[in-house]
N, C-alpha and C positions, 0 to 999 in steps of 0.2 A: 465227121467234118474234114474238108480238106486242110492238106498239111499248110497249106498258105495258110489258112483262117485262123489255125491253130495257134502258125509262129505267130499273127497280128495279134490274136487275145494275150497270148503270152507276155509281148512285147508291152503294148497297152500296160497289164499287170504292172510289171516289173522297171518299166521307167517314166509311164505318166503319170500314174497311181501311185509311183516311189514311195517307200516309208525308210525312216532312218536305219534302222538294220540292213536293207538295202543298199544304202548308199555306200555304208562304212563298211562294206562285204565287200561293193566296189572297189572302196578304194584301196582294200587290202589284196585283193586280187590283180590291180592294178599297178601296185607299187610292187609284188612281187612277181609279177609276170614283166613287167620293165627289168628288173635286176637279171631274172636269170636269162632275158635274150640279151641285153648287153655281156652282160660272163659270155655268153656261147662267143657271140662277138667278137671276144677279145678286149673287150674297153677295162682292162683291169684297173686302170688308175682311175675310175668312173667308180664301180663297186666296189672298190678296197677303200674309197674315199669315205671321211665322217661328215663328208658333203654332199654324200649323194642324196637325201631330203629335199635340201636344200637347194639341189642343181637338180631335181626332179621337178619341186614346187616352181619353181624359175622357168625352167623350158616347159613343162604342160601349160602352165599363163600366156605363155610367149612374150613372157618379156623380157626374157636371153640376153642376159649381161655381158655374155660371152667368158667370165674366167674359166668356165671349166664347159668342153665340149667332146663329145666324142671324135675319135684319131682313123677308127677303120672304114671301109667301106660299107661294111654289114653294119656297123654301127647308126651312122649314116643316116643308114633306109630306115634301121627299127623306129629312130627318134623320128624321124621323117612321117614315118607311114602307121606307126603306132601312137609314140610316145605322145606325140602334139596333137594329133587329130582325138583318140580317145581321154587323153588329159582334159582336152576343150571339154569334152563331151563332160566327164564326169566332174567339172569345175559348175560347168553352166549349170548341171543337174542339183547341184548342191547350195551355189546360190541361188535358184530358184525356187528347192526347198524352204530353204531358211526366208526367203522374203515369203512364202506363202503362209509359214508359219507364223511369223510375225502379225502379216494380215491377219488371218485367223482368230489372231489372240485380241488384236486390236478392236476387230470386228466383235466379238463375244463382250467385251465389257462394252461398245456402244450399243449392244443388241440387251444386254442384260443379263447376259450367261453366266457371268463368271461368281467366284463365290470374294466379296470381299474381304479384304485383312483389317479392319479396322477396330478399334476398341475404345469405349468410350465417345462414342460420335453424338451426333444428330441426325436422327432417321426419322426423316417422311414418308409416312405410309398413304397414299392415294395421288389422284392426279385430277384437277380441274384444270385445264390450259394455261392459260395465261397466269389465271390469277395463282397456282404453283407456281408457275417459275418465277414472278411479283414473291411471293414468299422466300422460297430460294436465294433469290439476289438479295432481298432483306437480311436473312440470316447469314450471306455470307459476309456481309456488310457489319451484322451486329459481333459477328464472329471476328474480326479485324480490331487489333487490337487490346484484347483479352488475353489473361497468363494463359488460359490452356485453350491457345488455338484448335478447336477440335474440328475433325472432319466431318464432312456432310454425306448423306447418301439418300437416294428416291429409289423409293421400292414402290412399283406401280404393276396394275393388271391391262394397262391399256396397252394397245398395240403401239408403241411409240419409242423410238431410238431417246439415248441419253442428252435431253437437249441443252447441257453444259457440259460436253467430252470430258474436258481437259481442267474443270474445276471440282465434281464431287464424282463420288461412286454411283452405281446406278445399276437395280435388280430390277429386274420381271421376273413375277411370279402368277401363274392362275390363281390362288389360291392365296389371300393374308393369314390364314388358319392354318395352312398348311406348316408344321412345323419342319421339316426336310427343308423345306424351300425358302421359307423365313429366317432361317439359320445360315444362307448365304447372305442374306443381308445384315445378318449381325443383332437381329432383335434381341438377344438374350445379353450383350455385351453395349446396347447404346445407354449411354446416359442421359439421352434427352429422346421422348419419340414425341412426334407429330402426328396426330391422324386428323385428315382432311376429304371428306370424302363429297360426293353429292349426296349421297343417302343416309342418310341418318341411321338406320339401321344397319348399313356396314359399317358404320362408326363405332354403333354400339358393341357390334359383334366383334370388331378390331380390339377396340378397347379392354374388352373384357381377357381377350386373349393373349394381349399384351403385360396386364394386370396380371397376369400368371404366370407369363415367362420372363416378364422381369419384374418385379415389386419394387427395385431396390431405383429404377428408372421414374425419372419426370415428367411422365407423361401428360399431353398435353389434347385434346379431342374436341373441336368446334362441331357446336348442333347448330341448324337452324329453330329447332323445336326445344325448347327451355325446360321442358318438361322430361324431355330423356335426359337432360344432362342432369336436373336432379335425381332421379331414378338411378344414373353410375356411380353417383357421388355417393349414394347410400351403401352399394354394396361395395365401390373402391375407392375410399379415402384419397388415395394415392393419384386420383385420376382429377387434371384439371381442366374441370369443361370451361369452353371458349361458347357464351350465347351471342346469339347475333344483335348488335345492338343498333342495329338500322335504324330503327323505329324512336329508341330513345335518343339517339341523335337528331333526328328530325323535329321531335319535340322541343326537344333543348335549344335549336338552332333558330325554332318558330320564337321561342319567350326571350332567348339572348341570342341576338345576329350576331355571325361571326364565330357562333360557339364550331362548328364542322371543319372552320377552318382552322381553329385552336388548337381541337383532337387530333386533328391531319397532321399538325406541325409536330407535335409530341410525339407523336407517332412513327415520323419520316426521319430516317437516321442518315437521308441524304441532303438534306439543309436545314437548318435554324437550330433552334434548340428541340431539344429529344429528351424523353424518360430514359434513367439508367438507374439500376441498384445495383450495389455494392455489400460485403457483410462487415458488420462495426470488428475492428483488428483489435480495438484498442485493449488491453489488459487489466483494465479499473471499469467501472461506471462515467457517462458520459453526459451531462448537461444538454437538452436540445439548445440552449441558447449557444453555448460553448461551439459546438459543431456547425450550429445552422452559418455563424460569424466564421468561422476556421473555412471552411467550405467555399463561401460566399468572397474570401480576399485572399485565397490560396489558389482554388482554382474557377472562381466565376461562376459555383454552381449553386442551387438551391436546393435547401431538402425539401421534401413535400411529405414526408410520409416513413413509417418504421412500423416493423413487424417481426414478430418472435418467431423462431425457428419454428416450433410447435403449432403453429395456428395460423390460418389462413386471413385473418383478420388485419386491415391495415388501418392503422393512426396517422389519417390523415390530416395535415396540416395539427401538430402537435404542441403541446403549450410549452412556450420556452424554458418553465420550470422542470417537464417530464427527465426523467431518467431513461438512457439508453444502454443497456445491458450487452457486453461484448457477444457476437454471434449473433447480436438480432442486427436485421435486412433494413440498409439505408434508400429509401428509393428518393431520388434528386433529378435535377431539370439541368444539362448542361450543354454546350455545344458538340464535346464530343464525351467516347467515354473515360472516366479516372483510371487510369491503370493500377495505380497504387495510391494508398494515403500513408501519410508520414503522420500514425496515430500519436506517436511520444512527441511532438509538436503542439498536439492540442489541450 
């Protein structure tokens, strides 16, 4: 290879594809070479001053305050022919490398290549276009005003970029059951895992995997086929299976016109009354009658159901003389989520 081409390759390696250690080495050599050249030029005031590094930075960046400057002819030549040109080159190289590093890190987040530093977060696994995007926005809205404002992360296999770049974490994997890749999404640290995929068999596999990796998480899986959901519940009782209710809603709307709009209103967190839940935090039993009246008067909320911590069964429209134990979940309808209830006043 000709000498010129060898020099060109070396130049590309050192300066075009520069590494941080090369930049640090270049800065070190630049500072030492400048000090030696100024010392040889007889610039004793500059090389002996504690402000040498300050002067060098100001001069190399061409700011030039003028409070310190060379006085000898040779010293001026050193500054004009070496300090300023090489300083500008090193300064530009450092800034360019820093900008490239920041851009690369941002790009990694957009492409889902980074490892999330989340804990007790909500993890959505799967991508179905606008349906998943709508789900993410609803989760963000539901998360507003809660006591524990949890982070939200999306884990996908699809070749997409983060749809909500500044608002949530994003991880792209090749397999939903690869532990090394799923650890980047924090599947073992999530407090809630939502699995929603176009294929029920993928949902089943991912639900079984997540149930094993994080048995303490609240796992929600959506199935088009209700029978698959029933099979999963037998093996993983901690998984909450969500069946498709479109057929039931059509039948209900046929018998009771307007039912579909009612259900939509109860599910939509952006407008109208919505269904929420809260844990009963009183230190004693309460009657439904007392709690129903207090919630309506204080928060304009309507109690509609109660469930025990160890049961999935919800007692809808409970009798007024029923008692509610501490720790039970109370379901209610309100315009906004109630952040906290003063149980001592009930």
